[in-house]
N, C-alpha and C positions, 0 to 999 in steps of 0.2 A: 454597631457596625457603621462604618462611614459610607459615603456615597459620592458619586460623580454626577454633575449636572451641568447643563449649558446655560450661559448667560450671554445672549447675543451669539457671537461666533467663538467665544472663549470658554473652555471648560473650567469649572470650579470644583473643589473638593470640600466635603464636610465631614468632620470627625469630632470625637469627644476628647477633651483634655481636662482631667480632674472633675468630671461630671458636667463640664460646660461645653456647649457646642462651639466649634471653631470653623469659620468659613475662610477658605484661602484660594486665591486665583492660581490655577496651574500654569497660567501664561502660555497656553498652547491651544491649538484647535484640533489636536489629535487626542482621541479618547484614551488610547493605550498609554501615552505619556502621562496623562492625568491620573490613570489608575496606578501607575508605578509610583508617582509622587504620593498618592493616598496610602499605599502599602508602606512607603518609607516613613510617613508621618505616624501611622499607627504603630509601627515598630518602635519609633523613638518614644512615643507616649508610654508604651508597655514597659520599656526599659528605663524610663525616667530620664531620657536624654533629649527630650523635646526642648529646643532652645527658645521657643516662642517666636511670634511673628515680628517682634520688634527688631530682631537682628537683621531682617531684610529691609527695614525702614531706616536704620541708622546710617548716617552719611558722615563724610569726613568732617564737616563743620560741627557735627555733634561731638565727635571725638575731640576736636580742638577746644570746644567750649568746656568739656570735661577736664581737660588739662589745665585750662585757665582757672577754673573753679578750685582745683586741687592746689594750685599755687597760691591763690588768695586765702584759702582756708588755713593753710600751713604757714602763711606769712613769708613766703619765699621772696628774697630780694632780687632774684634773677628772672622775674617774670618778663622783664623787658627783653632779655636774651631769648627766652622761649618764644616770645612774639616774633622775633626775627626768623626763627626756625619754622614757626607756623606759617609765616608769609611765604617762605621758600617752598614749603610743602603744598600750600594752597595754590600757588601758581601752577603746579603740575597736576595735583589730584583734584583741584576744583571742589565741587560739591558731590563727587561720586559716592556711590554706596560703599560702606566699609567692607562689605563682602567682596567688592570688586578690587580691593587693594590686596593683591596677591604678591607672592615673591617675585614673579616675573614683572609685575608693574613696578615694584620697588627697584628692581634692577634697571628698568627703563629710566626711572628717575635718576638713578646713579649715573647712568650713561649720559643722560642729557646734561647733568651738572658737570661731569668731567669734560664734555665737549666745550663747555663754557669756561674751562680752566679753573673751575672751583677747587679749592684745596680739599684734600681728603678729610682734614680735621673739621672743616665747615660742614661737609656732607655728613660726617658722623654725628655732629651735634643735632642736625635735623633728624637723622635716622633714630637717634636716641629718644628724641621727643616723640616720634611716631610709635616706637616701642612702648613708651610710657602711656601714650593715648590708649593703645589696645589693652594694656594691663589694667588701667583704670576702668575701661569699659567692661572688661570681664568680671571685675569686682562688684559691679552694680547688681541690684536685685530688682527685677530680673536682669540678666546680662544684656548688654547692648550689642554684643557681638558673639558669634558662636565660637570663635577661636582667634588666636593671634598668629598671623602669618610669620614664617621665618624671614627675618630681616637681616641680611648680611651686613657686616661692618667692614670698613676698609682699613688697611694698614696705614698708620699715620707716620709719615717720614718727614713731616715739616714741623717738628717740635721746635719751639722757640728756644734759642740759646744766646740771646743778646745780653750784653752787659756793658757797663761804662768803665773805661779806664779813668784814672784820676785826672789826666790831661783833658779828656773829653768832658768830664764833670765841670772843670774850671772854665773851659771854653764855652759850653752851653750856658752855664750860670751867668757868664758875662753878657751873653746876647739876649737872654730872656727879659721880657718886660718886668717891671718891679713887682706887680701883683702875682707873678708866677715863680719868682725866685724862692719864696718861702716853701711852697709845696714841693719844689724840686729838691731843696736841701733836706726837707723832712723825709722824703721818700728815699733819698740817697743814704741817710744815716740810720733810718729805722726799718725800712722795708715795708712801711704801712701801705695799704692799698689806696688807690686814688680816691675812691669815695670816702674812705675813712678819714683821709686828710682834708678833703674839701668840706666834709661835714663837721670837722672838729670845731667845737665852741669853747669859749673862754672858761665856762664853768667846769670844764674837765682838765684845766691846766692849773697847776700849783707851782708858781715861780719860787716860793719860799723853799719848798721841798725838792724843787727841780724835777717834777713828775708830771706825767699825763696819764689820766685814767680813761680807758675806753670801756664804757659800760656794756654789759651783756645786752644784746639786741641792736647795738650800733655797729657791730663787726659782722663780717660775712658769715662766720661760723657761729654767731650768737654767743660767743664766750667772751667774758671780760678780759682785758689785758691791762698791764701796768708797765709804763715805760719811764725810764729816767732820762733826763736831759743833761748834756755835758758839752763843753767846748763850743765849737762853731754853731752847733744846733741850738744850744741854750742861749747864746748871744743873739742869734737870729730871732728866737721867740721873745726874748726880753726887749729887743728893739721894737718888735711889732706891738708889744704891750703899751709902749709909750704913745702909740697912735691908734688906740682902739676906736673902731667905727662899726658898731653893731655886735651881734653875738658871735660871728664867725672869726676865727683866728686868721684865716686867709680869705680875703674877699676882694671884690672889684667894686669900688665906690660903695662899700657897705653891703653889697649883695653877694650871695653865694656864687662862687665861680662854677660855671656849668660847662661851657664849651670853649676850649682854648686851642683848638686845632690850628687855627691860622697863626697864632703867636708861636706855637710849638714848631710848626713847619718852618717859619721864618727864622727862628733861632738857629736851627740846624743849617739852613741855607746860608745865613750870614757867617756861621762858624766854619762853613765848608767841611762839614762832617756828615757822612751818610745818616739819614734819618733813623732814629731808634724809637722804641715804644716807651711810654711813661712806665709801663709795667716792668721794663728791663731794669729800672732802678731797684725794684724789689729783689730781683735776682742778684744784682750787684751788692746790695746790702747784706744778703745772706752769705755770699761768697767772701766779702770783706771781713765779716765777723768771724767766720770760720778760719780765715787766714790769720786773723789777729789772735787766734788761740782761744776764742770764746767757746765753751763746751756746746756741742750741737743741741743738747736738750734746752739749754738757755736760749740759743738762737731761735729754736722753734717756738719757745715761749714768747720771745720778742716779736717775731714775724707773724705769729698766729697760725702756724702750720700744725694741723691736728695729727696727720699721719706721716710716717716716715717715707712712704712711697712718693708723696707729693713734695716733701721737703727735698728729697734727693734730686728731683727735677730742677730745683732752684739752686742747689749747691753745685754750680757749674765748674767743671774742670776745663781749663783752657791750655794752650800751648805753653804758656809761661809756667803753669803749675807742673806740667810734665817735665819741663826743662829743670826746674828746681829739684824735683824728685830724683831725676837722673844724677844731678850734681851731688846731692846728699848721699845717694847710694855709692857713688864713686869715692867720695870722701871717706865713708866708712870702710870701704874696701882697701883704700890706701893705708888707713890706720891699722887695719888688721895685718896687712902685709909688713908694715914697718915693725909692728910689735913682734911678729913671728921672726923676722930677721934679726932683731936686736935682743930678743928674749928678755925685754925689759919688763913686760907684764902680760898676763894672759888675756885671751880674747873676752872672757867673761867680764874682766875689769873694764875693758873698753866699752862694752855694751852698757854696763851700769853707769860709767862716766858720762856717756852721751845721753842716757835717759835723765840723768840729774841736771 
């Protein structure tokens, strides 16, 4: 049987868990409240639901460190992005106890971020990190938290839809500094991710076979990819091979290109074009390949999209696509009408003719 006792002016409780004595502060100077906590703990022990005292000691910083460790163990390349979310969460939750991070507190965080005009997508990335923190804490032995609070997610209405027209591609290419022209062309024609391009080394380029091999572990999804070079892209790579300066295909004075925001912003300003993202080149490449008649499975293989859902977000439909679709439908309708009026050939023949 457990007992209640005083230490100074605060009541403490003592009970057994798996044959070992446990002393816990009731954090009250009222004996009745201490006895109610004792009955709760004894019931949890009897039913095997006692979470342990560690759950009351776990703080937000412990949850964040658990997330970092999980990223490092699994070799996740997006740790830097998780660190951004941790920073945003830490600014609000500080080093508070994990048990104090309730649904209401999460909603307060959301409200504060919205007041700062933070986009829903950015808020959701942080909330997803918070969910993952609690899930990892629950998987520990013993668990670091008793439960995971309900964490609401926001509707994202700010999905990226940017892409480059050919005129914009030429205008920006003309204004970019020499060391940035190569990465720009590569992204426009292949849809490779920025880091895949900037990390590309000459040992992965075969000019004789006109190929680039991206080894497993060097891509975002850790799957190897095989790309062929042709036309303007091949000529650009071959030209750079004549001026090799270090291991990287694209470099700045022999060093890997890291931050090019200033040069990027200046190119758009000089071209008098609204600023777009480098990642919009990836969407553009996907759209252009589909328009050129490349089978979507092949496009996904080139761009490195593993799931159809993510690929569909990049295969953007714009006003021009809708206009072309309407014109094609109208053309078919006129052919059907003409065939019916002239009785020259049946509608099935028209369909087969257009398919061929």
